[in-house]
C-alpha angles and dihedrals in degrees: 000000000000117000122201129218120199110202109213107141101106125114095233088229095172093052093044095224135053107294087195087072098046109121119230121172093346100313134074118255091254092048088053092047092050093046091052089051094045092050091051130080090258122120136214104022109213123189118196114207129180124140115052091006090152090062098037104044097062087057092064100032092116095054122103094235137123110242117210115191112214108206089186093055093127089063088074140254095313090068091055093048090050092048091049096046093046090050091050094050087051097049098034113021089172096059107132095196146357136215119216116207136167128227097230099069099091096188100057108121139184088255092061091045093050089047088057089052091046092054098049128110135166114310094000134131117211115198135174118257121221139138090013093300140082126247150137143358083064133163122223123195113229085255085080101046094098092056091048087056095056096050110119139193117349091347113126135178091287089082089064095044089056095042095050100035091145092060095048122107117189132222113196111241110159093176089059088086089071112092134148119238102138141030087255090057092052090048093053088048091061090058091059 
């Protein structure tokens, strides 16, 4: 089974307010990410929260997800990856892979997530391809769990994608290049 970890613990410092709660097409960005995960074949659905948890958690209280609070969220993305993978190993020791996704890519869908699962094989990484690069959402076979658990600071999954290039399969996802980091990004999104 493939678990999924939605990384949503950051402080959205460039935006100045929690991007998790920005509303696009009637839902917050985090709600959209969760719905894509819930509609996919991934289980369990784990959401890692940190900064602004008191304003974000109520917006997803009705979602059947497992919320993990990352107390070390200010260290960077690596701490959220570690928290999510440790939780997955605890609740589903038989998980054979995990998808890491962000909450700020508004066009991730269950179709994209299921394509990642359908493309996996043993000891592979399956990443999305956009803007002549590979990135998240990305699926990691359990073979890579130990490496995910030793990431530190601002390191994200990209480090493993680069290190294990030969093991990476790519699923095309042009809209993956759209993510929300600034007010300008969100204004452009409204025009799409």
